[in-house]
C-alpha positions in Angstrom: 0.1 0.0 -0.1 1.8 3.0 -0.8 1.5 6.6 0.3 0.9 9.6 -1.7 1.9 12.3 0.9 4.9 13.1 1.6 7.1 12.3 4.1 5.4 8.6 4.5 7.6 5.6 4.7 5.7 2.6 2.7 7.4 3.0 -0.4 10.8 2.0 1.5 9.3 -0.9 3.6 9.6 -3.5 0.8 13.0 -2.6 -0.7 14.5 -2.7 2.7 12.8 -6.2 3.0 14.2 -7.6 0.0 18.0 -6.3 0.5 17.4 -7.4 4.1 16.7 -10.9 2.8 18.8 -11.2 0.2 22.0 -10.0 2.6 20.8 -13.2 5.3 20.5 -16.0 2.8 23.5 -14.7 1.2 26.1 -14.6 4.3 24.6 -17.7 5.5 25.2 -19.7 2.3 28.7 -18.1 2.3 29.5 -19.0 5.8 27.3 -22.6 6.0 28.1 -23.7 2.8 31.8 -22.8 2.5 33.2 -26.4 2.6 30.8 -27.9 0.0 33.4 -26.5 -2.8 30.7 -24.5 -4.3 31.3 -21.7 -7.5 29.7 -19.0 -4.7 29.6 -16.5 -7.2 27.7 -18.7 -9.6 25.5 -20.1 -6.6 24.8 -16.8 -4.8 23.7 -15.3 -8.4 21.5 -18.4 -8.8 20.1 -18.6 -5.1 19.6 -14.5 -5.2 17.5 -14.9 -8.3 15.6 -18.0 -7.3 14.3 -16.5 -3.7 13.2 -13.4 -6.4 11.3 -15.7 -8.3 9.3 -17.4 -6.0 9.0 -14.6 -3.9 6.9 -13.2 -7.2 5.1 -16.0 -7.4 3.6 -16.7 -4.0 3.6 -12.7 -3.4 6.1 -13.2 -0.6 6.3 -9.4 -0.1 2.7 -8.3 -0.4 2.1 -7.2 3.2 0.2 -4.5 4.0 -1.3 -3.0 7.3 -4.4 -5.1 7.5 -2.5 -8.2 6.5 -3.1 -10.8 9.7 0.2 -13.0 10.8 -1.8 -15.9 10.1 -1.2 -14.5 6.4 2.7 -13.6 6.8 3.3 -17.2 8.4 1.6 -18.6 5.5 3.3 -16.7 2.9 6.8 -17.6 4.9 6.3 -21.0 4.8 5.9 -21.5 1.0 8.8 -19.3 0.5 10.7 -21.3 2.2 9.5 -25.0 1.6 10.3 -23.8 -2.6 13.4 -21.9 -1.8 14.5 -25.6 -0.1 14.2 -27.3 -3.5 15.6 -24.4 -5.3 18.8 -25.0 -3.2 18.8 -28.5 -3.4 18.4 -28.4 -7.4 21.7 -26.6 -7.8 23.9 -29.6 -6.7 23.1 -32.0 -9.5 24.3 -29.6 -12.3 27.3 -28.6 -9.9 29.4 -31.7 -10.9 32.2 -30.6 -8.2 30.3 -29.6 -5.8 29.6 -31.6 -2.4 25.8 -32.0 -0.8 25.0 -32.2 2.9 21.7 -32.3 4.1 23.1 -31.3 7.2 24.6 -28.1 6.0 21.3 -26.9 3.9 19.2 -27.7 6.7 21.2 -25.3 9.2 21.1 -22.6 6.6 17.4 -22.9 6.5 17.0 -22.8 10.0 18.7 -20.1 10.6 17.8 -17.9 7.9 14.3 -18.6 8.7 14.6 -17.7 12.0 16.4 -14.2 11.5 13.9 -13.6 8.3 11.0 -14.7 10.8 12.4 -12.3 13.8 12.9 -9.1 11.4 9.5 -9.4 10.1 8.2 -9.8 13.3 9.8 -7.0 14.5 8.9 -4.7 11.2 5.1 -5.9 11.1 4.7 -5.2 15.0 7.0 -2.3 15.1 4.6 -0.4 12.2 2.0 -0.8 13.8 2.9 0.7 16.7 4.3 3.5 15.3 1.1 3.9 12.9 -0.8 4.3 16.5 1.7 6.9 17.6 2.5 8.7 14.7 -0.4 10.5 13.7 1.2 12.4 10.2 1.7 8.7 9.1 -2.4 7.9 8.5 -4.2 7.5 5.9 -7.1 9.9 5.5 -10.2 8.0 4.4 -14.0 9.2 3.5 -17.0 6.8 3.1 -20.0 7.0 0.7 -22.9 5.9 2.2 -24.6 5.7 5.4 -25.4 2.0 5.5 -24.5 -0.9 8.4 -22.1 -1.7 6.2 -20.1 2.0 6.1 -21.0 2.0 9.8 -19.3 -1.0 10.5 -16.3 0.0 8.6 -15.9 3.3 10.0 -15.9 1.4 13.6 -12.9 -0.8 12.2 -10.9 2.1 11.7 -11.6 3.4 14.9 -11.0 0.3 16.8 -8.0 -0.6 14.8 -5.7 2.3 14.8 -2.9 0.2 13.9 -4.3 0.2 10.5 -3.2 3.6 10.4 -6.6 5.0 8.7 -7.9 8.6 9.8 -11.4 8.6 9.0 -12.9 12.1 8.0 -16.6 11.5 7.6 -19.5 10.0 5.6 -21.1 11.3 2.3 -24.7 10.4 1.6 -27.8 11.6 -0.4 -30.2 9.5 1.4 -29.5 9.7 5.2 -29.0 12.8 7.3 -26.8 12.2 10.4 -24.4 14.4 12.5 -21.7 12.3 10.7 -22.9 13.0 7.4 -20.4 16.1 5.7 -22.5 16.2 3.1 -24.3 14.9 -0.2 -22.0 12.9 -2.7 -22.0 15.8 -5.1 -19.8 17.5 -2.5 -17.3 14.8 -2.3 -14.8 15.8 -4.8 -14.0 19.4 -3.4 -13.7 18.0 0.3 -11.3 15.1 -1.2 -8.9 17.7 -2.6 -9.2 20.2 -0.1 -8.7 17.6 2.7 -6.1 15.1 1.0 -8.3 12.7 1.1 -6.4 9.6 0.1 -9.0 6.6 0.0 -12.3 6.6 -0.5 -14.9 3.7 0.4 -17.9 3.4 -1.7 -21.2 2.0 -0.2 -22.3 0.6 -3.7 -26.4 0.6 -2.1 -26.4 4.3 -2.2 -24.9 5.2 -5.6 -25.8 4.8 -9.2 -23.8 3.1 -11.9 -23.4 6.7 -13.4 -22.3 8.4 -10.4 -19.6 5.3 -9.9 -18.3 5.7 -13.3 -17.6 9.2 -12.5 -16.0 8.5 -9.3 -13.8 6.3 -11.1 -12.6 8.7 -13.3 -11.9 11.5 -10.5 -10.1 8.5 -8.6 -7.6 7.7 -11.5 -7.5 11.8 -13.0 -6.5 12.8 -9.2 -4.4 9.4 -7.9 -7.1 8.6 -5.3 -7.5 4.6 -4.4 -11.3 3.7 -4.5 -12.3 0.8 -2.5 -16.1 -0.6 -2.4 -18.0 -2.2 0.4 -19.6 -5.1 -1.1 -23.0 -6.0 -1.6 -25.3 -7.6 -4.2 -25.0 -4.4 -6.5 -23.4 -5.7 -9.8 -20.2 -3.7 -10.8 -19.0 -2.8 -14.1 -16.0 -4.7 -16.0 -13.1 -3.8 -13.8 -11.3 -6.6 -11.8 -11.4 -6.5 -8.3 -9.9 -7.9 -5.5 -11.1 -8.7 -1.9 -9.2 -7.9 1.5 -10.0 -8.3 4.7 -10.3 -6.1 7.8 -10.2 -8.4 10.3 -13.4 -10.3 9.3 -14.4 -7.1 7.5 -14.6 -7.7 3.4 -13.4 -4.8 1.3 -13.3 -4.7 -2.4 -10.8 -2.7 -4.3 -9.9 -2.0 -8.1 -7.0 -4.3 -8.5 -3.8 -2.1 -9.3 -1.7 -3.0 -12.4 1.3 -4.9 -12.2 3.7 -2.1 -12.8 2.1 -0.8 -9.0 3.5 -3.5 -7.1 7.0 -2.9 -5.3 8.3 -6.0 -6.2 7.8 -5.2 -10.0 8.7 -2.2 -10.3 12.1 -3.0 -8.2 12.5 -5.5 -11.4 11.9 -2.9 -13.8 14.2 -0.4 -11.6 16.8 -2.7 -11.9 16.7 -3.1 -15.4 16.8 0.2 -16.2 20.0 0.9 -14.5 21.4 -1.9 -15.9 19.9 -0.9 -19.6 21.1 2.9 -19.0 24.8 2.0 -17.9 25.4 -0.2 -20.8 24.1 2.7 -23.6 26.2 5.5 -21.1 29.3 3.2 -21.1 29.2 1.5 -24.8 27.3 4.5 -26.7 27.0 7.6 -24.7 30.8 7.6 -23.7 31.9 8.0 -27.6 28.7 9.1 -29.0 28.4 12.8 -26.8 31.8 14.1 -28.1 31.3 13.6 -31.8 27.6 15.1 -31.5 29.0 17.6 -29.3 31.0 18.7 -31.9 28.7 19.1 -35.0 26.6 21.1 -32.7 29.1 23.4 -31.7 30.5 23.7 -35.2 26.7 24.8 -36.5 25.8 27.0 -34.4 25.9 28.7 -30.8 24.4 27.5 -27.9 24.7 24.4 -25.4 25.3 20.6 -26.2 22.9 19.8 -24.2 19.1 21.0 -23.8 17.5 21.0 -20.5 13.6 21.1 -19.7 11.3 21.1 -16.8 8.2 17.9 -17.9 5.9 16.5 -15.8 6.8 13.1 -14.3 6.0 10.3 -11.9 2.8 11.5 -9.9 2.9 14.7 -12.2 6.0 16.0 -10.0 8.5 17.8 -12.5 12.1 16.4 -13.3 14.4 17.7 -15.9 14.5 16.1 -19.0 18.1 15.7 -21.0 18.0 16.0 -24.7 21.0 16.6 -27.4 20.2 20.7 -28.7 18.4 19.9 -31.8 17.1 23.7 -32.5 18.9 27.0 -32.4 18.6 28.7 -28.9 15.1 30.2 -28.6 12.2 31.5 -26.4 9.9 29.4 -27.6 10.8 26.2 -25.5 7.4 24.8 -24.7 6.2 24.9 -28.3 6.9 21.6 -29.8 8.5 21.2 -32.9 6.5 20.7 -36.2 7.2 19.7 -40.0 10.0 21.9 -41.1 10.3 23.9 -38.2 12.6 27.0 -39.1 14.1 26.7 -35.2 15.6 23.0 -36.0 19.0 22.8 -37.2 20.8 20.6 -39.9 22.2 18.5 -37.6 19.1 19.1 -35.4 17.1 17.0 -38.6 19.3 14.4 -38.3 19.3 13.9 -34.5 15.6 13.7 -34.6 15.2 11.5 -37.6 17.7 9.0 -36.1 16.7 9.9 -32.4 20.1 10.7 -31.4 18.8 13.6 -29.6 16.8 11.5 -27.2 20.0 9.4 -26.6 20.8 11.7 -23.2 18.0 10.7 -21.2 19.5 7.7 -20.6 21.3 9.3 -17.9 17.7 10.7 -16.5 16.6 6.8 -16.7 20.0 6.0 -14.6 19.0 9.1 -11.9 15.5 7.5 -11.6 13.5 9.9 -13.0 12.4 8.0 -16.3 12.3 4.3 -17.3 13.7 3.3 -20.6 10.3 2.2 -21.7 6.8 4.2 -20.5 4.4 7.2 -21.9 6.4 9.5 -22.9 7.1 13.0 -20.8 4.8 15.9 -22.6 5.5 19.2 -22.1 3.9 21.3 -19.3 1.7 23.2 -21.6 0.4 19.9 -23.0 -0.7 18.2 -19.4 -2.7 21.5 -18.8 -4.3 21.8 -22.0 -5.5 17.8 -22.0 -5.4 16.9 -18.7 -9.1 17.9 -18.4 -10.1 17.1 -22.1 -8.9 13.5 -22.5 -10.7 10.9 -20.2 -7.6 8.6 -18.2 -5.2 11.5 -19.2 -3.5 11.3 -15.9 -3.2 7.7 -15.6 0.2 8.2 -17.5 1.4 10.0 -14.6 0.8 6.6 -12.3 4.2 5.6 -14.1 7.8 7.0 -14.6 7.8 8.4 -18.0 9.9 6.3 -20.7 12.7 7.1 -23.1 10.1 5.2 -25.7 7.0 3.8 -25.5 4.0 1.5 -26.8 2.6 4.8 -28.3 5.5 5.5 -30.2 6.0 2.6 -31.7 2.9 2.6 -33.0 3.2 5.6 -35.1 1.9 8.4 -32.3 5.1 10.2 -31.7 6.1 13.5 -32.6 3.9 16.8 -33.3 0.4 16.6 -32.0 -2.0 18.2 -35.1 -5.5 17.1 -33.5 -7.0 15.8 -30.8 -7.3 12.6 -32.0 -3.6 11.9 -32.1 -3.3 12.7 -28.1 -6.8 10.5 -27.6 -4.7 7.7 -29.7 -1.5 8.1 -27.8 -2.9 8.0 -24.5 -5.1 4.9 -25.5 -1.8 3.4 -26.0 -0.2 4.4 -22.8 -3.0 3.2 -20.5 -3.1 0.0 -22.1 0.4 -0.7 -21.8 -0.1 0.6 -17.7 -2.7 -1.8 -17.3 -1.1 -4.6 -19.5 2.7 -4.5 -19.0 4.8 -7.0 -19.0 9.0 -7.5 -19.3 8.3 -9.2 -22.8 6.0 -6.1 -23.5 9.2 -3.9 -22.9 11.7 -5.9 -24.8 9.5 -6.1 -27.9 8.8 -2.0 -27.3 12.6 -1.8 -27.4 13.0 -3.9 -30.3 10.6 -2.2 -32.2 12.1 1.2 -31.5 15.6 0.0 -32.8 13.7 -1.0 -35.9 11.7 2.0 -36.7 15.0 4.0 -36.4 16.4 2.2 -38.8 13.1 2.3 -41.5 13.0 5.6 -40.8 9.4 7.5 -39.4 6.9 10.1 -40.9 6.8 12.2 -37.6 10.2 12.1 -36.8 10.9 15.8 -37.6 
């Protein structure tokens, strides 16, 4: 459960937990298996990869503030049973290695004890921390004043360790001092009071209002969850969580919201960007810089503020392809007089985009993702195109699905932007590592083929 407000800690929990677990199993393996004639470099790499793949499959690191101790223990047992099999499987393929059931058993027992102790400390310390530190609470409102809605409010009040601050009910059907206003007042309240999560009792809202509320949540990066009843819900995947014995439905997040998946994508970004920087940019930069300087005065690199993850500004780097001018918020058009001769070549071959691999390395961008738009485009289209703001749920990319499908370059009509957003949203909702590889390969192919709107 990722927090959106500044200063919250949730986004650091999983990386710390993953790093601790990998350090523990690596250090203990190096000690307890040191006499088994293993090539430790290969074995530790195999072991770490195996641990991460198992963790992904059993959702080992999907622990939330309402996860029960029983669920955590179940995940631990699953993880270690499969991990034991993975460790044993290594030995038949390592011809010189000596198998020792005793050494492996000690490794597993000690690893299990240390990791369980760490998980126990982390889980229960955070519960106490949430109770004592109100700044880390998540603000929540409930639509409806039904029996189920009142029960959920009581759970929030009773279980302070869940870390929720209840802000009030919104209902069109009933009057009560706890009701802050009608459903139509909700949007303004949510934005003004920094509400994080909206809980919706389906008994008190029409399908039309529900659809509008989901779109509002998407555009403003708010979590929306449902208090279940018999009403049919539209065609979105739902998942169910239990707050004690109370069921809550929420819209299924995409894979790119999963911290573990984000970690895998980040590791890929780091290695890929380092490869490009070391083996390509290291010799391309001096050559390109020379041609840029010979043709026109000004800096080699062009630095421009763009909206990134959660619409936070970052500075996007490119090779300067235009003469120095003041119209930086105007995108390039066909036969643009600002573009230099060298700039036309760089834009045609996408060489001008290569410095963005430094943005990837710094963590502002990803190799693949929605292209970062100009701020002027964001302001123009944010309220005009549905789901436009969904693209800010992930880091912007050097290349993306919309670009390889032909929707790159100048936006000449609203239809151009609508098609671009459709592909961006499809990518976010259907991401896979294989899709990233396909987009990268297609990008390279398009560079050599040439693209009509690459100007």
